[in-house]
C-alpha positions as a Markdown table, in Angstrom:
| # | Residue | x | y | z |
|---|---|---|---|---|
| 1 | Met | -1.7 | -3.6 | -17.4 |
| 2 | Glu | -3.6 | -2.5 | -14.3 |
| 3 | Leu | -1.5 | -0.6 | -11.7 |
| 4 | Ser | -2.7 | -0.1 | -8.2 |
| 5 | Phe | -1.1 | 1.7 | -5.2 |
| 6 | Ala | -0.6 | -0.4 | -2.1 |
| 7 | Pro | -2.1 | 0.6 | 1.3 |
| 8 | Leu | 1.0 | 1.7 | 3.3 |
| 9 | Glu | -0.2 | 2.3 | 6.9 |
| 10 | Gly | 0.8 | 5.8 | 8.1 |
| 11 | Val | 1.9 | 6.9 | 4.6 |
| 12 | Thr | -0.7 | 6.6 | 1.8 |
| 13 | Gly | -3.7 | 7.9 | 3.7 |
| 14 | Ser | -6.1 | 10.5 | 2.3 |
| 15 | Leu | -3.6 | 13.3 | 2.7 |
| 16 | Tyr | -1.2 | 11.5 | 0.4 |
| 17 | Arg | -3.8 | 10.1 | -2.0 |
| 18 | Arg | -5.4 | 13.4 | -2.7 |
| 19 | Ala | -2.0 | 15.0 | -3.6 |
| 20 | His | -0.8 | 12.1 | -5.7 |
| 21 | Ala | -3.9 | 11.6 | -7.7 |
| 22 | Ala | -4.1 | 15.3 | -8.4 |
| 23 | Leu | -0.6 | 15.6 | -9.8 |
| 24 | Phe | 0.4 | 12.2 | -11.2 |
| 25 | Ser | -1.2 | 9.8 | -13.7 |
| 26 | Gly | -0.8 | 6.1 | -14.1 |
| 27 | Ile | -2.5 | 4.6 | -11.0 |
| 28 | Asp | -5.8 | 2.8 | -11.7 |
| 29 | Thr | -6.8 | 2.1 | -8.0 |
| 30 | Tyr | -5.6 | 3.4 | -4.6 |
| 31 | Tyr | -6.1 | 1.0 | -1.7 |
| 32 | Ile | -7.0 | 2.7 | 1.6 |
| 33 | Pro | -4.7 | 1.5 | 4.4 |
| 34 | Phe | -6.4 | -0.9 | 6.7 |
| 35 | Leu | -9.6 | 0.1 | 8.6 |
| 36 | Thr | -10.3 | -1.8 | 11.8 |
| 37 | Pro | -13.9 | -2.5 | 12.8 |
| 38 | Arg | -14.4 | -2.0 | 16.5 |
| 39 | Glu | -17.1 | -2.9 | 19.0 |
| 40 | Gly | -19.8 | -0.2 | 19.4 |
| 41 | Thr | -18.4 | 2.5 | 17.2 |
| 42 | Leu | -17.6 | 0.1 | 14.4 |
| 43 | Phe | -15.0 | 2.5 | 12.9 |
| 44 | Asp | -13.1 | 5.1 | 14.8 |
| 45 | Arg | -12.9 | 8.8 | 13.7 |
| 46 | His | -9.7 | 8.3 | 11.8 |
| 47 | Asp | -11.1 | 5.3 | 9.8 |
| 48 | Leu | -14.3 | 7.1 | 9.1 |
| 49 | Arg | -12.4 | 10.1 | 7.7 |
| 50 | Glu | -10.2 | 7.8 | 5.5 |
| 51 | Ala | -13.3 | 6.2 | 4.1 |
| 52 | Asp | -15.3 | 9.4 | 3.7 |
| 53 | Pro | -16.3 | 9.7 | 0.0 |
| 54 | Glu | -15.5 | 13.4 | 0.1 |
| 55 | Glu | -11.9 | 12.6 | 1.1 |
| 56 | Asn | -11.7 | 10.4 | -2.0 |
| 57 | Arg | -13.8 | 12.3 | -4.4 |
| 58 | Gly | -12.6 | 11.5 | -8.0 |
| 59 | Ile | -10.1 | 9.0 | -6.7 |
| 60 | Pro | -10.7 | 5.3 | -7.5 |
| 61 | Thr | -10.3 | 3.7 | -4.1 |
| 62 | Val | -10.8 | 0.3 | -2.5 |
| 63 | Pro | -10.9 | 0.2 | 1.3 |
| 64 | Gln | -9.0 | -2.5 | 3.2 |
| 65 | Ile | -10.3 | -4.2 | 6.4 |
| 66 | Leu | -8.1 | -5.8 | 9.0 |
| 67 | Thr | -9.9 | -8.2 | 11.3 |
| 68 | Asn | -10.0 | -11.9 | 12.3 |
| 69 | Arg | -13.8 | -11.9 | 12.9 |
| 70 | Ala | -16.3 | -12.4 | 10.1 |
| 71 | Asp | -19.1 | -10.5 | 11.9 |
| 72 | Ala | -16.8 | -7.5 | 12.3 |
| 73 | Phe | -15.8 | -7.6 | 8.6 |
| 74 | Leu | -19.4 | -7.9 | 7.5 |
| 75 | Ala | -20.5 | -5.0 | 9.7 |
| 76 | Gly | -17.7 | -2.9 | 8.2 |
| 77 | Ala | -18.6 | -4.0 | 4.7 |
| 78 | Glu | -22.2 | -3.0 | 5.2 |
| 79 | Arg | -21.1 | 0.5 | 6.3 |
| 80 | Leu | -18.7 | 0.8 | 3.4 |
| 81 | Ala | -21.3 | -0.3 | 1.0 |
| 82 | Gly | -23.6 | 2.4 | 2.3 |
| 83 | Leu | -20.8 | 4.9 | 1.5 |
| 84 | Gly | -20.8 | 3.8 | -2.1 |
| 85 | Tyr | -17.8 | 1.5 | -2.3 |
| 86 | Arg | -18.0 | -1.4 | -4.7 |
| 87 | Glu | -15.2 | -3.7 | -3.5 |
| 88 | Ile | -13.5 | -4.4 | -0.2 |
| 89 | Asn | -10.1 | -5.9 | 0.5 |
| 90 | Leu | -9.2 | -8.2 | 3.3 |
| 91 | Asn | -5.8 | -7.8 | 4.8 |
| 92 | Leu | -4.0 | -11.1 | 5.3 |
| 93 | Gly | -0.5 | -9.7 | 4.6 |
| 94 | Cys | 0.5 | -7.3 | 7.3 |
| 95 | Pro | 3.6 | -8.7 | 9.1 |
| 96 | Ala | 3.7 | -6.1 | 12.0 |
| 97 | Arg | 4.2 | -7.8 | 15.3 |
| 98 | Thr | 1.4 | -5.8 | 16.9 |
| 99 | Val | -1.0 | -7.2 | 14.2 |
| 100 | Val | 0.3 | -10.7 | 14.0 |
| 101 | Ser | 0.2 | -11.1 | 17.8 |
| 102 | Lys | -3.5 | -10.5 | 17.7 |
| 103 | Arg | -3.9 | -13.2 | 15.0 |
| 104 | Lys | -4.7 | -10.7 | 12.3 |
| 105 | Gly | -3.1 | -9.9 | 9.0 |
| 106 | Ala | -0.4 | -12.4 | 8.1 |
| 107 | Gly | -0.8 | -13.8 | 11.6 |
| 108 | Leu | -3.8 | -15.8 | 10.3 |
| 109 | Leu | -1.8 | -17.6 | 7.6 |
| 110 | Gly | -0.5 | -20.2 | 10.1 |
| 111 | Arg | -3.9 | -20.8 | 11.6 |
| 112 | Pro | -5.8 | -22.7 | 8.9 |
| 113 | Glu | -8.9 | -23.4 | 10.9 |
| 114 | Glu | -9.3 | -19.8 | 12.0 |
| 115 | Leu | -8.7 | -18.5 | 8.5 |
| 116 | Glu | -11.2 | -20.9 | 7.1 |
| 117 | Arg | -13.9 | -19.8 | 9.6 |
| 118 | Leu | -13.2 | -16.2 | 8.7 |
| 119 | Leu | -13.4 | -16.8 | 5.0 |
| 120 | Asp | -16.6 | -19.0 | 5.3 |
| 121 | Gly | -18.3 | -16.3 | 7.3 |
| 122 | Ile | -17.3 | -13.5 | 5.0 |
| 123 | Phe | -18.2 | -15.1 | 1.7 |
| 124 | Ser | -21.5 | -16.5 | 3.0 |
| 125 | Arg | -23.0 | -13.0 | 3.5 |
| 126 | Thr | -20.7 | -10.3 | 2.1 |
| 127 | Pro | -22.7 | -7.4 | 0.6 |
| 128 | Leu | -19.8 | -6.5 | -1.7 |
| 129 | Pro | -17.1 | -8.3 | -3.8 |
| 130 | Val | -14.1 | -9.1 | -1.6 |
| 131 | Ser | -10.5 | -9.2 | -2.7 |
| 132 | Val | -7.7 | -10.6 | -0.5 |
| 133 | Lys | -4.2 | -9.4 | -0.1 |
| 134 | Thr | -1.9 | -12.1 | 1.3 |
| 135 | Arg | 1.6 | -13.4 | 1.7 |
| 136 | Leu | 2.8 | -16.8 | 0.6 |
| 137 | Gly | 2.8 | -18.3 | 4.2 |
| 138 | Val | 4.5 | -17.9 | 7.5 |
| 139 | Ser | 8.0 | -19.4 | 7.3 |
| 140 | Ser | 8.2 | -21.7 | 4.3 |
| 141 | Glu | 7.2 | -21.6 | 0.6 |
| 142 | Glu | 5.9 | -25.1 | 1.1 |
| 143 | Glu | 2.9 | -23.6 | 2.9 |
| 144 | Trp | 1.7 | -21.8 | -0.2 |
| 145 | Pro | 0.1 | -24.7 | -2.2 |
| 146 | Ala | -2.2 | -25.5 | 0.8 |
| 147 | Leu | -3.1 | -21.8 | 1.3 |
| 148 | Leu | -3.7 | -21.3 | -2.4 |
| 149 | Ala | -6.0 | -24.4 | -2.4 |
| 150 | Arg | -7.9 | -22.9 | 0.4 |
| 151 | Phe | -8.3 | -19.5 | -1.4 |
| 152 | Arg | -9.5 | -21.3 | -4.5 |
| 153 | Arg | -12.6 | -22.4 | -2.6 |
| 154 | Tyr | -13.9 | -18.8 | -2.5 |
| 155 | Pro | -15.2 | -16.4 | -5.2 |
| 156 | Leu | -12.6 | -13.7 | -4.6 |
| 157 | Ala | -12.8 | -10.5 | -6.6 |
| 158 | Arg | -9.0 | -10.9 | -7.0 |
| 159 | Leu | -6.0 | -12.3 | -5.1 |
| 160 | Ile | -3.2 | -9.9 | -4.4 |
| 161 | Val | 0.0 | -11.7 | -3.6 |
| 162 | His | 2.9 | -10.1 | -1.8 |
| 163 | Ala | 5.5 | -12.6 | -2.8 |
| 164 | Arg | 7.1 | -13.0 | 0.6 |
| 165 | Leu | 6.6 | -14.9 | 3.7 |
| 166 | Leu | 5.6 | -13.5 | 7.1 |
| 167 | Thr | 9.1 | -14.1 | 8.4 |
| 168 | Asp | 10.6 | -12.2 | 5.4 |
| 169 | Gly | 9.1 | -8.9 | 6.6 |
| 170 | Tyr | 9.9 | -6.4 | 3.9 |
| 171 | Thr | 13.6 | -7.2 | 3.5 |
| 172 | Gly | 13.7 | -10.8 | 2.4 |
| 173 | Pro | 13.8 | -11.7 | -1.3 |
| 174 | Val | 10.6 | -11.9 | -3.3 |
| 175 | Arg | 9.8 | -15.5 | -4.2 |
| 176 | Trp | 8.9 | -15.7 | -7.8 |
| 177 | Asp | 9.0 | -19.4 | -8.0 |
| 178 | Ala | 6.4 | -19.8 | -5.3 |
| 179 | Phe | 4.3 | -17.0 | -6.8 |
| 180 | Arg | 4.2 | -18.8 | -10.2 |
| 181 | Leu | 2.0 | -21.5 | -8.6 |
| 182 | Thr | -0.7 | -18.9 | -8.2 |
| 183 | Leu | -1.2 | -18.6 | -11.9 |
| 184 | Glu | -1.9 | -22.3 | -12.6 |
| 185 | Gly | -5.6 | -22.3 | -13.3 |
| 186 | Ala | -6.4 | -19.3 | -11.2 |
| 187 | Pro | -10.2 | -18.9 | -11.1 |
| 188 | Trp | -9.9 | -15.1 | -10.4 |
| 189 | Pro | -7.7 | -12.2 | -11.4 |
| 190 | Val | -4.2 | -12.3 | -9.8 |
| 191 | Cys | -2.3 | -9.2 | -8.8 |
| 192 | Tyr | 1.4 | -9.2 | -8.0 |
| 193 | Asn | 3.0 | -7.1 | -5.3 |
| 194 | Gly | 6.7 | -7.0 | -4.2 |
| 195 | Asp | 9.9 | -5.0 | -5.0 |
| 196 | Leu | 8.8 | -3.4 | -8.3 |
| 197 | Phe | 10.9 | -0.3 | -7.6 |
| 198 | Thr | 11.9 | 0.8 | -11.1 |
| 199 | Val | 10.9 | 0.5 | -14.8 |
| 200 | Glu | 13.6 | -2.1 | -15.2 |
| 201 | Asp | 12.1 | -4.2 | -12.4 |
| 202 | Phe | 8.7 | -3.9 | -14.0 |
| 203 | Ala | 10.1 | -5.0 | -17.4 |
| 204 | Arg | 11.8 | -8.0 | -15.9 |
| 205 | Phe | 8.6 | -9.0 | -14.1 |
| 206 | Arg | 6.5 | -8.7 | -17.2 |
| 207 | Ser | 9.0 | -10.8 | -19.1 |
| 208 | Ala | 8.9 | -13.5 | -16.5 |
| 209 | Phe | 5.1 | -13.4 | -16.1 |
| 210 | Pro | 3.5 | -12.1 | -19.3 |
| 211 | Gly | 0.1 | -13.4 | -18.3 |
| 212 | Val | -0.2 | -11.2 | -15.2 |
| 213 | Gln | -2.2 | -8.2 | -16.0 |
| 214 | Ser | -2.3 | -6.5 | -12.6 |
| 215 | Val | 0.5 | -5.3 | -10.3 |
| 216 | Met | 0.5 | -3.3 | -7.0 |
| 217 | Leu | 3.2 | -0.7 | -6.4 |
| 218 | Gly | 4.2 | 0.2 | -2.8 |
| 219 | Arg | 7.5 | 1.6 | -1.6 |
| 220 | Gly | 8.8 | 2.1 | -5.1 |
| 221 | Ala | 5.9 | 4.4 | -5.9 |
| 222 | Val | 6.3 | 6.4 | -2.7 |
| 223 | Cys | 10.0 | 6.9 | -3.5 |
| 224 | Asn | 9.2 | 7.9 | -7.1 |
| 225 | Pro | 5.7 | 9.4 | -7.4 |
| 226 | Ala | 6.0 | 9.3 | -11.2 |
| 227 | Leu | 6.8 | 5.6 | -11.2 |
| 228 | Ala | 3.4 | 4.4 | -12.5 |
| 229 | Arg | 3.5 | 7.0 | -15.3 |
| 230 | Met | 7.0 | 5.9 | -16.3 |
| 231 | Met | 5.9 | 2.2 | -16.3 |
| 232 | Arg | 3.3 | 3.3 | -18.9 |
| 233 | Gly | 6.0 | 4.9 | -21.0 |
| 234 | Gly | 5.6 | 8.4 | -19.7 |
| 235 | Ala | 8.1 | 11.0 | -18.6 |
| 236 | Pro | 10.4 | 10.8 | -15.6 |
| 237 | Leu | 9.7 | 12.9 | -12.5 |
| 238 | Thr | 10.9 | 16.5 | -12.8 |
| 239 | Arg | 12.2 | 18.8 | -10.0 |
| 240 | Glu | 9.3 | 21.1 | -10.6 |
| 241 | Glu | 6.8 | 18.3 | -10.2 |
| 242 | Leu | 8.4 | 17.1 | -7.0 |
| 243 | Ala | 8.4 | 20.7 | -5.5 |
| 244 | Ala | 4.7 | 21.0 | -6.3 |
| 245 | Phe | 4.0 | 17.6 | -4.9 |
| 246 | His | 5.8 | 18.4 | -1.7 |
| 247 | Ala | 4.0 | 21.7 | -1.4 |
| 248 | Gln | 0.6 | 20.0 | -1.7 |
| 249 | Leu | 1.6 | 17.2 | 0.8 |
| 250 | Tyr | 2.9 | 19.8 | 3.3 |
| 251 | Ala | -0.3 | 22.0 | 2.9 |
| 252 | Asn | -2.5 | 18.9 | 3.4 |
| 253 | Ala | -0.5 | 18.0 | 6.6 |
| 254 | Arg | -0.7 | 21.5 | 8.0 |
| 255 | Glu | -4.4 | 21.6 | 7.4 |
| 256 | Arg | -5.2 | 18.3 | 9.0 |
| 257 | Leu | -2.5 | 17.6 | 11.7 |
| 258 | Ser | -2.1 | 19.6 | 14.9 |
| 259 | Gly | 1.2 | 21.2 | 15.7 |
| 260 | Asp | 4.7 | 21.2 | 14.1 |
| 261 | Arg | 5.6 | 18.0 | 15.8 |
| 262 | His | 2.9 | 15.9 | 14.2 |
| 263 | Val | 3.2 | 17.6 | 10.8 |
| 264 | Leu | 7.0 | 17.1 | 10.7 |
| 265 | Cys | 6.8 | 13.5 | 11.9 |
| 266 | Trp | 4.6 | 12.6 | 8.9 |
| 267 | Met | 6.6 | 14.6 | 6.4 |
| 268 | Lys | 9.9 | 13.0 | 7.7 |
| 269 | Glu | 8.3 | 9.6 | 7.2 |
| 270 | Leu | 7.6 | 10.6 | 3.5 |
| 271 | Trp | 11.2 | 11.8 | 3.1 |
| 272 | His | 12.4 | 8.4 | 4.2 |
| 273 | Tyr | 11.2 | 7.4 | 0.8 |
| 274 | Leu | 11.5 | 10.6 | -1.2 |
| 275 | Gly | 15.1 | 10.9 | 0.0 |
| 276 | Cys | 15.9 | 8.0 | -2.4 |
| 277 | Leu | 15.5 | 10.6 | -5.2 |
| 278 | Phe | 18.7 | 12.4 | -3.8 |
| 279 | Pro | 21.1 | 9.6 | -2.9 |
| 280 | Asp | 24.1 | 11.9 | -2.9 |
| 281 | Ala | 22.6 | 14.8 | -0.9 |
| 282 | Gln | 23.3 | 13.3 | 2.5 |
| 283 | Arg | 23.8 | 16.6 | 4.3 |
| 284 | Glu | 20.5 | 18.0 | 3.1 |
| 285 | Arg | 18.6 | 14.9 | 3.9 |
| 286 | Lys | 20.1 | 14.8 | 7.4 |
| 287 | Ala | 19.0 | 18.5 | 7.9 |
| 288 | Ile | 15.4 | 17.4 | 7.1 |
| 289 | Arg | 15.6 | 14.6 | 9.6 |
| 290 | Lys | 17.0 | 16.8 | 12.3 |
| 291 | Ala | 14.5 | 19.7 | 11.8 |
| 292 | Gln | 12.4 | 20.4 | 14.9 |
| 293 | Arg | 10.5 | 23.5 | 13.8 |
| 294 | Ala | 8.6 | 24.3 | 10.7 |
| 295 | Ala | 11.0 | 27.0 | 9.6 |
| 296 | Glu | 14.0 | 24.7 | 9.9 |
| 297 | Tyr | 12.2 | 22.0 | 8.0 |
| 298 | Glu | 11.1 | 24.3 | 5.2 |
| 299 | Ala | 14.6 | 25.7 | 4.8 |
| 300 | Ala | 16.1 | 22.2 | 4.7 |
| 301 | Val | 13.6 | 21.2 | 2.0 |
| 302 | Arg | 14.3 | 24.3 | -0.1 |
| 303 | Arg | 18.0 | 23.6 | 0.1 |
| 304 | Leu | 17.6 | 20.0 | -1.0 |
| 305 | Leu | 15.3 | 20.9 | -3.9 |
| 306 | Ala | 17.7 | 23.6 | -5.0 |
| 307 | Val | 21.1 | 21.8 | -4.9 |
| 308 | Gly | 20.3 | 18.1 | -4.7 |
| 309 | Glu | 20.9 | 16.0 | -7.9 |
| 310 | Leu | 17.6 | 14.4 | -8.7 |
| 311 | Arg | 17.8 | 10.8 | -9.8 |
| 312 | Thr | 15.1 | 10.2 | -12.3 |
| 313 | Glu | 14.6 | 6.5 | -11.4 |
| 314 | Pro | 15.7 | 6.1 | -7.8 |
| 315 | Gly | 14.3 | 2.7 | -6.8 |
| 316 | Tyr | 13.9 | 2.0 | -3.1 |
| 317 | Arg | 17.1 | 1.8 | -0.9 |
| 318 | Arg | 16.9 | 0.6 | 2.6 |
| 319 | Gly | 18.7 | 2.5 | 5.3 |
């Protein structure tokens, strides 16, 4: 089974990837959160840093591009090919309003003619294999057969399916019945994404879909950085590993980001997920959220790691 790490914008950037890949096994491929080709500069400074081979040395990575223009995608693909990448992923799954309103990401799924023009343009001249990450449609599972038929016209490197609709966001139920259609005579590898938060979830999925040989982990793997290892039969996360992981993440953030406010903002976003490891330590998790200075934050984390009861397989819990 191939296990990949989903591109979570604002979370699994290079600061995260470097720390996770250094300390945890089990992930075959990390997907770089979406890069956006722009007029003139092509990629901005942040995107160039994320795609910099030095930032990803020794880490198997696939960059993701977000655009609705074939010429922009192809220009970005040429640049990424020059950096040594061997595959690119097209984002057709992001449900964020700011993305959808610009007819990008999942916003293209309800615009078949625009989607077709984009795919025609990309696959007529792409310098690299292209995979696609998509949802099942905009507002109805009945949209999926037509979308799937459209994708079947192109030589995808793989189709990664987040088994939700655009209108589901990240909270609606995953739709396994609709996803099942993807596997009927699929001409390319299929990767499943959606709510695989625990080893039990993974086992249930494998029982339902024994032919699927690739899954993508997202929020569950951010909550539990040892999740991929555990899915392969390895040991659960230990308190010592978590402390070392946090120390590396924090060091990376302080090296890259300017000022306590930016550092703590990013670290608190990570604790939104890592806090699932300590469901009963509400006071300590609140202290982390409320910290305004580095010293306050560091003390709150030390307290949590010292007294919180670590749940070895937390899963992702909203709220």
